[in-house]
GUMAR-939415 format. One record per residue: x, y, z of N, C-alpha, C, O in turn; residue in three letters. Coordinates in nm, 2 decimals, m for minus. Each point is the difference from the previous one (the first is absolute). Layout:
# GUMAR-939415
NODE   n.c1   n.c2   n.c3  ca.c1  ca.c2  ca.c3   c.c1   c.c2   c.c3   o.c1   o.c2   o.c3 gumar
NODE      X      Y      Z      X      Y      Z      X      Y      Z      X      Y      Z   ala
...
This chain:
# GUMAR-939415
NODE   n.c1   n.c2   n.c3  ca.c1  ca.c2  ca.c3   c.c1   c.c2   c.c3   o.c1   o.c2   o.c3 gumar
NODE   0.08  m0.12   0.00  m0.08   0.12   0.00   0.09   0.12   0.00   0.12   0.00   0.03   met
NODE  m0.18   0.12  m0.06   0.07   0.12   0.00   0.01   0.06   0.14  m0.08  m0.04   0.09   thr
NODE   0.16   0.13  m0.07   0.02   0.07   0.13  m0.13   0.08   0.03  m0.04   0.00   0.12   glu
NODE  m0.03   0.05  m0.22  m0.12   0.07   0.02  m0.11  m0.09   0.05  m0.08   0.03   0.09   asp
NODE   0.07  m0.15  m0.14  m0.10  m0.10   0.04   0.03  m0.04   0.14  m0.09  m0.02   0.08   glu
NODE   0.22   0.00  m0.04   0.03  m0.04   0.14  m0.04   0.11   0.09  m0.06  m0.03   0.11   leu
NODE   0.08   0.16  m0.14  m0.04   0.11   0.08  m0.15   0.00   0.02  m0.06   0.02   0.11   arg
NODE  m0.01  m0.04  m0.22  m0.15   0.00   0.00  m0.05  m0.11   0.09  m0.10   0.02   0.07   arg
NODE   0.15  m0.14  m0.08  m0.04  m0.11   0.08   0.02   0.02   0.15  m0.08  m0.03   0.08   leu
NODE   0.20   0.09  m0.05   0.03   0.02   0.14  m0.10   0.11   0.06  m0.04  m0.02   0.11   arg
NODE   0.01   0.12  m0.19  m0.10   0.10   0.05  m0.13  m0.06   0.01  m0.07   0.03   0.10   glu
NODE   0.03  m0.12  m0.19  m0.13  m0.06   0.01  m0.01  m0.09   0.13  m0.10   0.00   0.07   glu
NODE   0.21  m0.07  m0.04   0.01  m0.09   0.12  m0.01   0.09   0.12  m0.08  m0.04   0.10   leu
NODE   0.15   0.15  m0.09  m0.01   0.09   0.11  m0.14   0.05   0.02  m0.05   0.01   0.12   arg
NODE  m0.02   0.03  m0.22  m0.13   0.05   0.00  m0.10  m0.11   0.06  m0.08   0.03   0.08   glu
NODE   0.09  m0.15  m0.14  m0.08  m0.11   0.05   0.02  m0.04   0.14  m0.10  m0.02   0.08   leu
NODE   0.23   0.02  m0.03   0.03  m0.04   0.13  m0.04   0.11   0.10  m0.02  m0.03   0.12   glu
NODE   0.01   0.15  m0.16  m0.04   0.11   0.09  m0.14   0.04  m0.01  m0.09  m0.04   0.07   ser
NODE   0.06   0.12  m0.17  m0.14   0.05  m0.02  m0.10  m0.11  m0.03  m0.11   0.00   0.05   ala
NODE   0.15  m0.10  m0.13  m0.09  m0.11  m0.03  m0.04  m0.08   0.12  m0.12  m0.02   0.02   gly
NODE   0.22  m0.01   0.06  m0.03  m0.08   0.12  m0.09   0.09   0.10  m0.09  m0.05   0.07   arg
NODE   0.13   0.17  m0.06  m0.08   0.09   0.09  m0.15   0.01  m0.04  m0.09   0.00   0.08   ser
NODE   0.07   0.01  m0.21  m0.13   0.02  m0.06  m0.08  m0.13   0.03  m0.12   0.01   0.05   arg
NODE   0.18  m0.13  m0.07  m0.07  m0.12   0.03  m0.03  m0.02   0.15  m0.11  m0.04   0.04   ile
NODE   0.21   0.08   0.04  m0.02  m0.01   0.15  m0.12   0.08   0.04  m0.08  m0.04   0.09   ala
NODE   0.07   0.16  m0.15  m0.11   0.09   0.04  m0.14  m0.06  m0.05  m0.10   0.01   0.07   ala
NODE   0.10  m0.07  m0.19  m0.12  m0.07  m0.04  m0.04  m0.11   0.09  m0.12  m0.02   0.03   gln
NODE   0.22  m0.06   0.01  m0.03  m0.11   0.09  m0.06   0.05   0.14  m0.09  m0.06   0.05   ile
NODE   0.16   0.16   0.00  m0.04   0.06   0.13  m0.15   0.05  m0.01  m0.08  m0.03   0.09   lys
NODE   0.05   0.10  m0.20  m0.13   0.05  m0.02  m0.11  m0.11  m0.01  m0.10   0.01   0.06   thr
NODE   0.14  m0.11  m0.14  m0.09  m0.11  m0.02  m0.03  m0.08   0.13  m0.11  m0.05   0.03   ala
NODE   0.22   0.04   0.06  m0.02  m0.07   0.13  m0.10   0.07   0.09  m0.07  m0.06   0.07   arg
NODE   0.07   0.19  m0.08  m0.09   0.08   0.08  m0.14  m0.02  m0.03  m0.09   0.04   0.07   glu
NODE   0.06  m0.10  m0.19  m0.14  m0.02  m0.05  m0.07  m0.12   0.06  m0.11  m0.03  m0.04   trp
NODE   0.18  m0.05   0.12  m0.06  m0.11   0.07   0.05  m0.13  m0.04   0.11  m0.02  m0.03   gly
NODE  m0.20  m0.08   0.04   0.03  m0.14  m0.02   0.08  m0.03  m0.12  m0.04   0.03  m0.11   asp
NODE   0.16  m0.08   0.13   0.09  m0.02  m0.11  m0.04  m0.11  m0.10   0.04   0.00  m0.12   leu
NODE  m0.12  m0.10   0.17  m0.04  m0.11  m0.09  m0.09   0.04  m0.11   0.01  m0.05  m0.11   lys
NODE  m0.09   0.16   0.14  m0.09   0.04  m0.10   0.03   0.14  m0.05  m0.09   0.08  m0.06   glu
NODE   0.21  m0.04   0.07   0.05   0.14  m0.03   0.07   0.00  m0.14   0.12  m0.03   0.00   asn
NODE  m0.19   0.06  m0.10   0.05  m0.01  m0.14   0.12   0.10  m0.01   0.10  m0.04  m0.07   ala
NODE  m0.11   0.15   0.12   0.10   0.10  m0.01   0.13  m0.05   0.06   0.11   0.03  m0.05   glu
NODE  m0.12  m0.10   0.17   0.12  m0.05   0.06   0.07  m0.11  m0.09   0.12   0.00  m0.01   tyr
NODE  m0.20  m0.09  m0.05   0.05  m0.10  m0.08   0.06   0.06  m0.13   0.11  m0.05  m0.04   his
NODE  m0.17   0.15  m0.01   0.06   0.07  m0.12   0.13   0.06   0.04   0.10  m0.01  m0.08   ile
NODE  m0.09   0.08   0.19   0.13   0.06   0.05   0.10  m0.10   0.02   0.12   0.02  m0.04   ala
NODE  m0.15  m0.14   0.10   0.10  m0.11   0.02   0.05  m0.05  m0.14   0.11  m0.04  m0.01   lys
NODE  m0.20   0.03  m0.09   0.04  m0.05  m0.13   0.09   0.10  m0.06   0.10  m0.03  m0.06   glu
NODE  m0.13   0.16   0.07   0.08   0.11  m0.05   0.14  m0.01   0.07   0.10   0.02  m0.07   asp
NODE  m0.10  m0.05   0.20   0.13  m0.01   0.07   0.08  m0.12  m0.06   0.12   0.02  m0.02   gln
NODE  m0.18  m0.13   0.00   0.07  m0.11  m0.06   0.06   0.03  m0.14   0.11  m0.04  m0.03   ala
NODE  m0.19   0.11  m0.05   0.05   0.04  m0.13   0.11   0.09   0.00   0.10  m0.01  m0.07   leu
NODE  m0.10   0.11   0.17   0.11   0.09   0.02   0.12  m0.07   0.04   0.11   0.03  m0.05   leu
NODE  m0.12  m0.12   0.15   0.12  m0.07   0.04   0.06  m0.09  m0.11   0.12  m0.02   0.00   glu
NODE  m0.21  m0.04  m0.08   0.05  m0.08  m0.11   0.08   0.09  m0.10   0.11  m0.04  m0.05   thr
NODE  m0.16   0.16   0.02   0.06   0.09  m0.09   0.14   0.04   0.06   0.10   0.01  m0.07   lys
NODE  m0.10   0.02   0.20   0.13   0.04   0.07   0.10  m0.11  m0.02   0.12   0.02  m0.03   ile
NODE  m0.16  m0.14   0.06   0.08  m0.12  m0.01   0.06  m0.02  m0.14   0.12  m0.02  m0.02   leu
NODE  m0.21   0.04  m0.08   0.05  m0.01  m0.14   0.10   0.10  m0.03   0.10  m0.02  m0.07   arg
NODE  m0.13   0.15   0.11   0.10   0.11  m0.03   0.13  m0.03   0.07   0.11   0.02  m0.06   leu
NODE  m0.11  m0.06   0.19   0.13  m0.04   0.07   0.07  m0.10  m0.08   0.12   0.01  m0.01   arg
NODE  m0.19  m0.12  m0.03   0.07  m0.11  m0.07   0.06   0.05  m0.13   0.11  m0.03  m0.04   thr
NODE  m0.19   0.11  m0.03   0.05   0.06  m0.13   0.12   0.09   0.02   0.10  m0.01  m0.07   arg
NODE  m0.10   0.09   0.18   0.11   0.09   0.02   0.13  m0.08   0.05   0.11   0.04  m0.04   leu
NODE  m0.13  m0.15   0.11   0.11  m0.08   0.05   0.07  m0.07  m0.12   0.12  m0.03   0.01   ser
NODE  m0.20   0.00  m0.11   0.06  m0.07  m0.12   0.04   0.10  m0.11   0.04  m0.05  m0.11   ala
NODE  m0.06   0.18   0.13   0.02   0.09  m0.11   0.15   0.01  m0.04   0.09  m0.01   0.08   ala
NODE  m0.08   0.02  m0.21   0.13   0.02  m0.06  m0.01   0.13  m0.09  m0.07   0.01  m0.09   val
NODE   0.16   0.08   0.13   0.00   0.13  m0.07   0.09  m0.01  m0.12   0.11  m0.04   0.01   ile
NODE  m0.16   0.08  m0.12   0.07  m0.01  m0.13   0.03   0.15  m0.03  m0.09   0.08  m0.03   val
NODE   0.22  m0.05   0.02   0.04   0.14  m0.03   0.01   0.00  m0.16   0.06  m0.08  m0.06   glu
NODE  m0.13   0.18   0.00   0.01   0.02  m0.14   0.14   0.03  m0.04   0.07   0.08   0.06   pro
NODE  m0.03  m0.13  m0.18   0.13   0.03  m0.05  m0.01   0.12  m0.09  m0.02   0.00  m0.12   asn
NODE   0.02   0.12   0.19  m0.02   0.13  m0.07   0.11   0.03  m0.10  m0.02   0.08  m0.09   ala
NODE   0.13  m0.14   0.10   0.11   0.03  m0.09   0.00  m0.09  m0.12   0.07   0.03  m0.10   asp
NODE  m0.14  m0.14   0.10  m0.01  m0.09  m0.11  m0.06   0.05  m0.12  m0.08   0.10   0.01   gly
NODE   0.11  m0.16  m0.12  m0.06   0.05  m0.13  m0.12  m0.08  m0.04  m0.05   0.02  m0.11   ala
NODE   0.00  m0.11   0.20  m0.11  m0.08  m0.03  m0.11   0.02   0.10   0.02   0.04   0.12   lys
NODE  m0.15  m0.07  m0.16  m0.11   0.01   0.09   0.01  m0.12   0.10   0.01  m0.11  m0.04   leu
NODE  m0.02   0.15   0.17   0.01  m0.11   0.10  m0.11   0.03   0.11  m0.06   0.11   0.00   ser
NODE   0.05  m0.20   0.09  m0.09   0.01   0.11   0.02   0.13   0.08   0.11   0.04   0.03   phe
NODE  m0.22   0.03  m0.01   0.01   0.13   0.08   0.03   0.12  m0.09  m0.01   0.12   0.05   gly
NODE   0.04  m0.14  m0.18   0.02   0.12  m0.08  m0.12   0.04  m0.08  m0.10  m0.08  m0.01   arg
NODE   0.10   0.20  m0.03  m0.11   0.06  m0.08   0.05   0.03  m0.14   0.11   0.04  m0.02   thr
NODE  m0.20  m0.07  m0.07   0.03   0.02  m0.14  m0.12   0.06  m0.08  m0.11  m0.03   0.04   ala
NODE   0.14   0.10  m0.14  m0.10   0.04  m0.10   0.00  m0.11  m0.10   0.10  m0.04  m0.06   glu
NODE  m0.22  m0.02   0.04  m0.01  m0.12  m0.09  m0.11   0.04  m0.11  m0.11   0.04   0.03   val
NODE   0.15  m0.06  m0.16  m0.08   0.03  m0.11  m0.07  m0.13  m0.05   0.07  m0.10  m0.03   phe
NODE  m0.20   0.11   0.02  m0.08  m0.12  m0.05  m0.01   0.02  m0.15  m0.07   0.08  m0.05   asp
NODE   0.15  m0.16  m0.02   0.01   0.02  m0.14  m0.13  m0.05  m0.07  m0.03   0.04  m0.12   glu
NODE  m0.06  m0.11   0.19  m0.12  m0.05  m0.06  m0.11   0.12   0.01  m0.07   0.02  m0.10   thr
NODE   0.06   0.05   0.21  m0.10   0.10   0.01   0.06   0.14  m0.02  m0.08   0.09  m0.02   ser
NODE   0.21  m0.07   0.04   0.06   0.13  m0.01   0.00   0.08   0.13   0.04   0.11   0.00   gly
NODE  m0.08  m0.18   0.10  m0.01   0.07   0.14   0.14  m0.01   0.06   0.07  m0.10  m0.01   ala
NODE  m0.04   0.20   0.10   0.12  m0.01   0.08  m0.04  m0.01   0.14  m0.09   0.07   0.05   thr
NODE   0.15  m0.16   0.02  m0.03  m0.03   0.15   0.13   0.03   0.08   0.11  m0.03  m0.05   his
NODE  m0.13   0.07   0.17   0.11   0.01   0.09  m0.03  m0.10   0.11  m0.10   0.01   0.08   thr
NODE   0.18  m0.11  m0.07  m0.02  m0.11   0.09   0.13  m0.02   0.09   0.11   0.01  m0.05   trp
NODE  m0.14  m0.05   0.17   0.10  m0.04   0.10  m0.02  m0.15   0.02  m0.11  m0.04   0.03   thr
NODE   0.21  m0.04  m0.04  m0.01  m0.14   0.02   0.01  m0.02   0.15   0.11   0.03   0.07   ile
NODE  m0.21  m0.09  m0.01  m0.01  m0.02   0.15  m0.04  m0.14   0.03  m0.04  m0.08  m0.09   val
NODE   0.04   0.04   0.22  m0.05  m0.13   0.04  m0.15  m0.01  m0.02  m0.07   0.10  m0.02   gly
NODE   0.02  m0.22   0.01  m0.14  m0.03  m0.03  m0.10   0.07   0.10  m0.10   0.05  m0.04   ala
NODE   0.14  m0.04   0.17  m0.09   0.06   0.09   0.00   0.16   0.00  m0.09   0.06   0.05   thr
NODE   0.19  m0.01  m0.12   0.01   0.15  m0.02  m0.07   0.05  m0.12  m0.02   0.12  m0.02   glu
NODE  m0.01  m0.22  m0.07  m0.05   0.04  m0.14  m0.13   0.08   0.01  m0.09  m0.03   0.07   ala
NODE   0.09   0.13  m0.16  m0.12   0.08  m0.02   0.01   0.07  m0.13   0.06   0.10  m0.01   asn
NODE  m0.11  m0.16  m0.09   0.02   0.05  m0.14  m0.05   0.14  m0.02   0.06   0.08  m0.08   ile
NODE  m0.17  m0.04   0.16  m0.05   0.13  m0.01   0.10   0.11   0.05   0.00   0.11  m0.04   ala
NODE   0.09  m0.16   0.13   0.11   0.09   0.05   0.13  m0.03  m0.07   0.10   0.06   0.05   glu
NODE  m0.10  m0.14  m0.15   0.12  m0.02  m0.08   0.10  m0.10   0.07   0.12   0.00  m0.03   gly
NODE  m0.17  m0.08   0.12   0.08  m0.11   0.06  m0.04  m0.13  m0.05  m0.11  m0.05   0.02   arg
NODE   0.20  m0.01  m0.10  m0.02  m0.12  m0.07   0.06  m0.12   0.07   0.12   0.01   0.04   leu
NODE  m0.19  m0.11  m0.01   0.05  m0.12   0.07   0.11  m0.07  m0.08  m0.01  m0.02  m0.12   ser
NODE   0.12  m0.01   0.19   0.11  m0.07  m0.06  m0.04  m0.14  m0.05   0.07  m0.06  m0.08   ser
NODE  m0.18   0.01   0.13  m0.05  m0.13  m0.04  m0.09   0.00  m0.12  m0.04  m0.10  m0.05   glu
NODE   0.00   0.22   0.00  m0.09   0.01  m0.11   0.08  m0.03  m0.13   0.12   0.02  m0.01   ser
NODE  m0.19  m0.08  m0.09   0.06  m0.03  m0.13   0.07   0.12  m0.06   0.11  m0.01  m0.06   pro
NODE  m0.17   0.13   0.07   0.06   0.12  m0.06   0.14   0.03   0.07   0.10   0.03  m0.07   val
NODE  m0.10  m0.03   0.20   0.12   0.03   0.08   0.11  m0.10  m0.03   0.11   0.03  m0.02   ala
NODE  m0.15  m0.16   0.02   0.09  m0.10  m0.03   0.07   0.02  m0.13   0.12  m0.03  m0.02   lys
NODE  m0.20   0.07  m0.08   0.06   0.02  m0.13   0.09   0.12  m0.01   0.10   0.00  m0.07   ala
NODE  m0.13   0.10   0.15   0.07   0.13   0.00   0.13   0.00   0.09   0.09   0.07  m0.03   leu
NODE  m0.09  m0.15   0.13   0.11  m0.01   0.09   0.13  m0.03  m0.08   0.00  m0.09  m0.08   leu
NODE   0.11   0.16   0.12   0.13  m0.02  m0.06   0.01   0.05  m0.15   0.09  m0.04  m0.07   glu
NODE  m0.19   0.12   0.03   0.00   0.06  m0.13   0.07   0.14   0.01  m0.03   0.07   0.09   arg
NODE   0.11  m0.04  m0.19   0.07   0.13   0.00  m0.09   0.10  m0.08  m0.09  m0.04  m0.07   ala
NODE   0.12   0.17   0.09  m0.07   0.10  m0.08   0.01  m0.03  m0.15   0.11  m0.03  m0.05   val
NODE  m0.22   0.03  m0.01  m0.01  m0.03  m0.15  m0.04  m0.14  m0.03  m0.04  m0.03  m0.11   gly
NODE   0.05  m0.06   0.21  m0.03  m0.14  m0.02  m0.15  m0.02   0.01  m0.07   0.07   0.08   glu
NODE   0.02  m0.16  m0.16  m0.14  m0.03   0.00  m0.03  m0.15   0.05   0.09  m0.08   0.00   ser
NODE  m0.21   0.06   0.05  m0.04  m0.13   0.04  m0.14  m0.02  m0.04  m0.09   0.09   0.02   ala
NODE   0.06  m0.21  m0.07  m0.14  m0.04  m0.03  m0.06  m0.08   0.11   0.06  m0.09   0.06   ser
NODE  m0.19   0.12  m0.03  m0.07  m0.07   0.11  m0.13  m0.04  m0.05  m0.08   0.07  m0.07   val
NODE   0.04  m0.20   0.10  m0.13  m0.05  m0.02  m0.10   0.06   0.10   0.02  m0.03   0.12   glu
NODE  m0.12   0.10  m0.16  m0.09   0.06   0.09  m0.14  m0.05  m0.03  m0.02  m0.06  m0.11   thr
NODE  m0.08   0.08   0.19  m0.14  m0.05  m0.03  m0.05   0.06  m0.13  m0.08  m0.06  m0.07   pro
NODE   0.13   0.18   0.03  m0.04   0.07  m0.12   0.09  m0.03  m0.12  m0.01   0.06  m0.11   ser
NODE   0.10  m0.16   0.13   0.09  m0.03  m0.11   0.15   0.04   0.03   0.02   0.05   0.11   gly
NODE   0.07  m0.08  m0.20   0.14   0.03   0.02   0.02   0.15   0.00  m0.05   0.07  m0.10   val
NODE   0.12  m0.01   0.20   0.03   0.14   0.00   0.16   0.01   0.01   0.06  m0.09   0.06   arg
NODE  m0.01   0.19  m0.12   0.14   0.03   0.00   0.03   0.13   0.08  m0.06   0.10  m0.03   thr
NODE   0.15  m0.11   0.13   0.03   0.11   0.08   0.15   0.03  m0.02   0.08  m0.09  m0.01   tyr
NODE  m0.05   0.22   0.01   0.14   0.04  m0.01   0.04   0.09   0.11  m0.07   0.10   0.03   arg
NODE   0.18  m0.12   0.03   0.05   0.08   0.11   0.06   0.13  m0.06   0.09  m0.01  m0.08   val
NODE  m0.16   0.12   0.11   0.05   0.13  m0.06   0.10   0.07   0.08   0.10   0.05  m0.05   gln
NODE  m0.12  m0.06   0.18   0.09   0.08   0.09  m0.01  m0.06   0.14  m0.11  m0.03   0.05   arg
NODE   0.23   0.02   0.01   0.00  m0.04   0.14  m0.01   0.13   0.09   0.09   0.09  m0.01   leu
NODE  m0.19  m0.08   0.09  m0.02   0.12   0.08   0.08   0.00   0.13   0.06   0.10   0.03   val
NODE  m0.07  m0.21   0.04   0.08  m0.01   0.12   0.04  m0.14   0.02   0.07  m0.03   0.11   ser
């Protein structure tokens, strides 16, 4: 993963462990005040929310403990993980600015392309001016690396 993703995950974990847990504790406390716990739907919902929160926290901790930060090779002449490039779609004539990131960081609307996607796999290790053809649902598309941005 990238350094930015690591930072984002750590912040999300801090938020869940502090404000998230406090919010759930307040919900449970309020629900308990409403009486018999066996028939208290609000209490059971709050306890389910607590279980979901703790599961999410556990998953984030596991992910963070196994995280491997990949530093982009900004000096290299080829597109690599973590780098941003302007890519020309020779089929449609459109130019895209994409950063190759880990699958969990991907968001095509924000220009973050999963390194596991067919397009990224075809473009990785391509130098400026090199093209790659990719089989897509709409047919074969050819992309050319126009410029390495970072």
